[in-house]
N, C-alpha and C positions, 0 to 999 in steps of 0.2 A: 816906571818912575826913574828919573835920572838920578845918578849917584853924585851929582855935583854939589859942592858946598852950598851954593845958592838954593838948590832944591831942598837940601836937608834943613837949612834955616827956615825956608818957607813952610815946610812940613812941621817943624818944631813950633813955629809961631802959630800955625793953625791949631795944633794940638794944645798949645798953651791956652788959646781962647776957649777951646772945648773944655779944658780943665776948669777955667774960671766959671764956665756955665755949670759944670758939675757942682762946684762949690756953692753957687747961688741956688741951685735946685735943692741941694742938701739943706741949706739954711732955711729955705722956704718950707720944706717938708718937716724940718725939725720944729718950726713954729706951729705948723698945723698939728703935728703930733702932740705937742705940749697942750694945745688948746683942747684937742680931742680927749686926752687923758684927764684933764681938769674938768671936763664936762661929761664924764661918764660913758664915753664911747671907746672903751678900752680895746675891743677887738680891732676896731679900725686903726687905732693908734699902734697896735702891735703890727698890723700889716704895713703901716707907714714906716715903722722901724726896720722891717725887712727891706723895704725899698731903699732906705738910707744906707743899710749895710751894703747893698749892691752898688750904690753910688760910690761908697768908700772904696770898695774893692776895685771897681773900674777906674776910679780916680787914681789909685796907686799905680795901676797898669799904665795909664796915660802918662803919669809922672815919670815912670821908668823909661817909657819910650822917648819922651822928650829929652831926658838926660842922655840916653844913648845917641840921639841925633845931634845933640849939642857938643858932643866930645870932639 
């Protein structure tokens, strides 16, 4: 990978789009989790919460990488 400013911007832009996808997936999983909890499928809802925690953790790492690239 090139270390040029253009390359860093392109990489940061791509990561930003991935981060937006992370947020969209988290929102969708949150809606499904809420529905599962309200309809008595607690174990599946709990599993979905674990998936959301992973999205949050990875989303933060992506955010950190974007910020480093945009410096």
